DRENNUGU-966199 format. One record per residue (C-alpha): x, y, z negated. Coordinates in steps of 0.05 Angstrom, whole numbers, plus 5000, padded with zeros to 4 digits. Layout:
BEGIN
XYZ
...
This chain:
BEGIN
909642106529
906242706514
911342996461
905843236421
903442576401
910342276386
909242046313
902842376308
897942016265
890541936291
886141706233
890341166200
893941016262
901541236273
902841316345
909740996366
909741076442
905541096500
904340416538
900240616596
895641156633
889340966664
883941276697
879941326628
885441496583
891941346555
893940746516
899040786459
902740296416
900640436346
901940256272
895940146224
898540466164
893640126118
895639446139
902939556169
901439246232
901839406305
895739496352
894039836419
890640526413
886840776473
885241516471
879641656522
879842306564
875642856544
871342846608
868442166593
866642396523
862843026534
856542716555
853242536487
848342056513
853941676555
858441656500
853041376457
851740836505
859240686509
859640626434
853440186428
856839696483
863539706450
861139566384
857138966414
863738716452
867238826384
862738276356
864737766410
868937186383
873036826440
880536716449
880336986514
877537656496
881738196469
879438356394
876839056384
878039266315
874739976311
871540446358
872041146321
873641866331
878342366295
876743056306
875643156379
879542476401
875441916411
879441226409
879140456411
883740056369
885139346394
889638786379
896138856413
897738326467
904738186491
905538076566
904038336633
897338496670
895438086726
896638616775
903638646759
904137906772
900637916837
905138546858
911338026852
908537496898
902037066905
900636546855
900335796866
892735516869
894335166805
896535806772
890836216797
885835726778
887935686711
887636436701
880636476737
878135956688
880836266628
877936916652
870836566666
871036276596
871837026568
865937296617
861136686605
862036806526
860537556539
854337396586
851736906535
851937526483
848537986537
854638376553
856338466628
863538696639
862639086707
870039246717
873538596723
880038746765
887138536752
888439106710
884038846662
886938166655
892938086611
897737476619
901437266554
907836946556
904936316531
900536286589
894336526553
889537026590
885937596557
880337976590
880838736572
876339336569
869639046554
864539606550
868840156579
864940106639
859140446605
863441126609
863341116684
856040986690
850541546704
843441536700
839641516764
832241876774
829041226755
833241206689
836840576709
844740556701
849140666766
856240556773
859641216791
865941286824
871741416771
872842176780
880442046769
886541966813
886041606885
889440996862
884340866807
878540996850
881340516899
883340016845
876240016820
872539996887
876039406911
872638966861
865339266865
859938776880
855439036937
849639156889
854739596848
856839926911
849440116930
848040396863
843539836841
842539516771
847339016757
847538386719
852337806700
852437626775
856638296789
861737956744
862137316786
862937706852
868638146819
872437516789
871837166863
875237826891
880737776836
881836966853
882337116928
887537666912
891137206863
892336736925
892537226986
896437736954
891138296974
883938366960
878938117013
875938767023
880639367042
880040047077
884040697083
878741057036
874040816985
868440907036
871640467085
872439927028
865039997011
863139907083
867539307081
864038977019
856839127049
858438877123
864338467132
866637817113
873937707080
879037437125
879836707120
883936487061
887736057115
891036627138
895336647080
894936007045
894235447100
891634817075
887635127018
883334596982
876434537004
873634606933
877135286929
874335516992
867235326966
868435706900
870536356937
865236296986
859636266930
862736756889
863237266946
856237186975
853537896992
846437676966
847037546894
841837056898
846436616937
852036686889
853236326826
847336436782
851636426720
858936506705
858735816669
857435486737
862735846768
867335606707
865134896714
867634896790
874235216770
875534706715
873934156768
878834486817
884334546760
882933816747
883633606814
890333956823
892833636764
891032946776
893732986849
899433446843
897033836903
897934516870
901234846918
905535496910
906036066953
911435907012
918035616989
918635786911
919135446850
914835616793
917035826728
911835846675
910935676598
908734976582
902235266551
900235586620
897934926643
893134816588
886535076574
889935596529
894135696470
892435516396
886835956371
891636136316
895636546365
890437056378
887437586340
889538056286
895437686259
898837446318
898538096357
904738216402
909838746388
911538896462
907839196524
906539096592
913439346611
917738756615
923839206597
920839296528
920538586504
924238466442
928937866429
924537266410
918637426450
923337576511
926636906503
920136516498
921735766517
920235666591
919735006625
921534906699
916434616742
917734336810
911934486856
912033856903
910034326962
917234586965
919033926986
914933917050
919334177109
916934677158
913234287222
918934437266
923434017229
925033307248
921432677231
926832397186
927133037145
919433007138
919532287115
925032397063
921333017033
914832627030
918532016996
921632466946
915132836932
911432206922
916731936875
916932586836
909132616827
909131906813
914631976755
911432566732
904232246727
907631646690
910932106640
905032496624
901231916611
906431606563
907332296528
899132446521
898732896584
899633666586
893434106566
892033786500
892434356452
886934176401
886633506359
881733326305
884632836256
877932426241
877032156170
880431486159
875630936149
876330566087
876029866112
875629506049
869429886026
872629925956
871130605923
876930585878
881330675938
877731205972
883231705956
887731315998
883731366066
881832076055
888932276026
892432006085
887732396132
888433046096
895932956095
896232846172
892133476182
896633856134
902933576167
901033746240
897534416223
903634906222
905534636291
906435186342
901735116404
897434566371
890634766339
889134216286
881634216256
881334316182
879033836133
872634166124
870634056199
872833326204
870033116136
862933236159
864032586206
865932146146
861731516144
859031676214
859831216274
861131836324
863431826394
870232186405
867632536468
861532826419
866833036368
871233406423
864833726446
862733956376
869434206355
873034426417
878233946417
881533536468
884432966426
882132546370
886032136320
881731536288
884231076240
882330526185
886130346121
885529686086
889229566018
889528806000
893228815930
899729105937
899029036013
896929646058
894329606129
893630236166
891530286243
891030916281
889331086353
890131726390
885131886445
884332386501
876832566488
876232886559
876332206594
876331706533
883031446553
888631136501
894131576491
897831176434
896230706380
899830326326
898329896271
902429886208
903329326155
906429546092
907229596017
902130085982
908930355952
910830546022
904330956039
908831566043
912431276100
906631126136
903731766134
910232086157
911531616212
904431726240
905432476236
912132386276
908731986329
903632486339
908533046339
913032706391
906932586438
903133246432
906533796396
913833696421
910433736493
907234406477
912634736441
919534446461
924334386400
919334426348
921334156280
919033516255
913333506204
916433666137
917133206078
916233476014
917732845967
921432175979
917831875918
911831465941
908331415871
908932185866
905932165935
900331725916
898532195855
898732825898
893532395940
889132285883
889732995859
887033255924
881532775929
878733005859
880233675880
875633675939
869933435896
869034105872
866433925804
868534085730
870733375727
874033315795
878133945775
880633675708
882633005739
886333405795
890533785745
892233075712
894232795776
898533375802
901733455738
903532685739
906632765812
910833365787
913232965728
915432405779
918732945827
919833605793
921633915856
914733685894
912934395920
905634125946
903933855882
905034525851
901334885905
895134375887
895934555819
895235285833
889035165881
886134825823
887035335772
884735845818
878435485830
877035335755
876836075749
872536235806
867435735788
867735965716
870135345686
875835735651
876436445633
880836835687
885537055638
887136315622
886735975688
889836535735
896336615700
897435835709
895435875782
900236475791
906036055755
904735415797
904535825865
911136185846
914535545828
911935235893
914935855934
921635775891
921935065916
919635175990
917935956015
914835666078
909235336048
903135726074
898035406026
902435685968
903036335996
895736336004
894336125935
899236675904
895637205948
888837025920
890837135848
894537765866
888338005896
883037705848
886637725784
893038155790
889838685833
895938795870
893538965938
899439105974
903238475951
896638055963
896238306038
903638136052
902237406023
896037276063
899837536124
905837116112
901536486100
898036596169
904836696204
906936066175
900935696191
896236026243
891835416237
890035506160
882735706161
882535826085
888036356094
883636706141
877736656101
880836936041
884837446078
877837666106
875637726033
881938186022
880038626078
873338786049
876338945982
880439476020
874739726057
877039426126
870339166146
871339156222
877938736208
874638316162
869138096207
874337946262
878637556209
872537126192
870737016257
877436736269
876836256208
870135996234
873635846304
879035506267
873835126223
867435136262
863134656217
865134966150
858635176116
862835656064
866236016117
859636096158
856636346097
862436846080
861537136149
854137306127
856937576059
862038006094
856538326137
852038456073
857738806045
858739186103
850939386104
849739026168
843238686136
840738486205
846938106226
847937836161
840937516160
842137226228
849036956204
845836606145
840336326184
845735996234
849135736167
842535376143
841035076211
846934706206
845934536126
839134796102
841634506032
847334916025
845535295964
851135875975
847536056040
841336096007
844636525948
847537045999
841337086036
837637265974
843037815965
841138086038
833838106020
833938445956
837039025997
831539076040
825039426015
819538995999
823238356007
824338255927
820137645931
823337335990
830337465950
827437085888
825236515935
832036465964
835136485897
830935915868
832735485927
840335655912
838735465838
835834795860
841534575904
846734825858
844034795786
844335315733
850835635765
852036275726
852336715793
846136415817
842536495752
845137245746
842337385817
835637065802
835237495734
837138135775
831637995833
826437825777
827938575750
827738865823
820738455835
818138785764
818038095731
822338375672
820437835623
822837305671
829337715680
829837725602
829236965601
834736825646
839437385609
837836965541
839336305577
846436595599
847936945534
846136265496
850435865545
856436305530
856436095459
859335425478
862435525547
865536075589
860536535624
863337155655
860537805625
860138065696
854437615708
851037935647
852338625670
848638455737
841738315699
843038905653
843839355713
837439095745
833639195682
836539885677
840039785613
845740205626
849440155560
849439365556
851639385628
858039795622
859339435556
858838775596
862939035657
868439305608
868838595578
869538295651
875038775661
878938545605
877837795633
880238075697
873637695732
874937635804
867937935817
870338635790
874238745859
867738795893
864639265842
865739855884
861239555941
856439115906
849239445917
846739135854
850239615811
847640245853
843240435792
849740605755
853640965814
852341705786
855441535716
862841755713
864241125675
862840715739
867741115780
873241105723
873040335720
873240265796
879740745795
882840315745
881539665784
884039995844
890240275811
892139755757
897539995709
């Protein structure tokens, strides 16, 4: 490493050591000094940043790539410059490049198909967003120890483009060392080699080259110089794969033939179609046991490598690795990642020169092994299931008074399974959209992106409880496991725990050998029932529901004073009672903090309690460092907890890390794709980042799913209000929000502010009077009054209201720095001082 860069800080990234050097720059392991996390920092060579037009094209494409939301695409945190240095900050992925793996030995057909399929997933997502990679090669494919594939360097090809005389982009030979030139040339499509305009089909070609090389151990087109390679690409056919891999599956040869067609019109027209063939190949290998390794070797691989991928909770900002491409650099736990030995039946096939007896014996052994393996995987739910949706259990009796029981068992199962390593569990918000609907498991699987679905029904007959469950592989609608329980109502806790253990033994333990059993939080069945009732009413999100939830959670705690989950539920309830302006923050938030701290004193591994405490420290205590630590700890404990990612994204907005905030909220969306509030928050954070066009598009997406979701109309009104000439549109959106949410103080404040912006001062004053009158008999945060006063230009009353909101520690105060509705007050030093008091509380 250049000694001048040792421990140097570039922007807010502290250099630790160099990881790699490539044709376009150097990659360093660095630490984000603001968030205290490792990342990869690529410093671009000066020769690629001197051309302002080329640099601008690169930055545009890299920023577009940073918006890609896919678990197989490396997350880009920031594209920036510090002085004369241009850099890209990305997540830091543990593992090795595909180049390094190929150098050791050719891959089995199964391994190669899996890697190619995951890369195709990434490229298909990029193509759908209008982004072509242009530089697919083994160096740009990263393999994590858990078998997950990451495609790197989207957008970097823009740096090696030149503009032709006709203005079209042409691919230029990298002006770097010969190795880099050859490494890029091997994977060029014919149209790239000719300097023609390229489209998504160039990535199809390059992925075909990579697939061929994984199996053959060498690229299909080679030569002593880059010119010879280009001639080979343009004029010659690749050596038959049989030269390197006898008995290659016909489906594999079909894929390669189609991907490597020199006429791009004869290739796969889209990456999605190539992906479908790769998935079919992989499925056929898994079903037949025909995945054949390179000659005479056993394959060691992680259990997750044979699935579609790892849990989404293991990607992105909070699961970045702490080691690099160099295996010698791997640290303790990562270097000892659990591996599983898979016997490839091809190693049991003797060479043709051996005797018939040995051949028959080997074939029999292979058949027995394959048969046993297939039977075993059927009984244990088959490998490859890495995501599950626990559907709302049906209340078979139809009695509304027992709805808490069916809903509660569902939510408890979700919570029990969510912390499972290697298993993605869809959130309550996602699955409860299907409540009361007769939906096909395959449809659920497609919409939620899962491979297994758990369904169930609950019926209460007096003190008797009948629970039936079925676990289904949604990919082929096959039955994995089912059971029926006939117990007493008092044993509902035991039933829930037994179901969770059964699922864990069939799914989670297969994906993460040695994983712990689902945790038991109480042995008191009545306390558990009180907890279920509390969560049932908490989820109603009404004042009456919150007050009933407090009662039930306290009742559960009285029955079992060591019931950590009940304390966590109490913390969540008080936090939302503050957020919904039901109780003043200085009354509700200390109670939320006390309950969360008690939960953690009983069980410091409870992700929900860490999240609740983090929310209090962010929104009320204004203890920024402690809040960040708690959010990160919650995500570490339960990467599948979408709310933790959602609230952490909000935290990142408060501290000005907008790029990371957008990445984090996308992660929350991935975990909970049908959550309207998370989708709307994604639009809100784009609004605070002043990306109004993208915010509008995101909020329209939210409304396409649920056009009666008032919060999305509220946030869309915020966006319209910041666009000249759209004040009337903002008023219309706020009125829609009011129609769906009632006279919520935040909505009324937004409407009053918009009336003022539209010149309707009398209407704004009416709304202001309405809120002031309401504050005489119920809590209305002074913050909402300040919003209207600011719109009316009444600076003195605005500052008086803000001061009172500060004393209340209203959660909205943490966004005062970014809320554009207070822009008319920005030049007043009182606002600057108030923001400083929030950012540096005593």
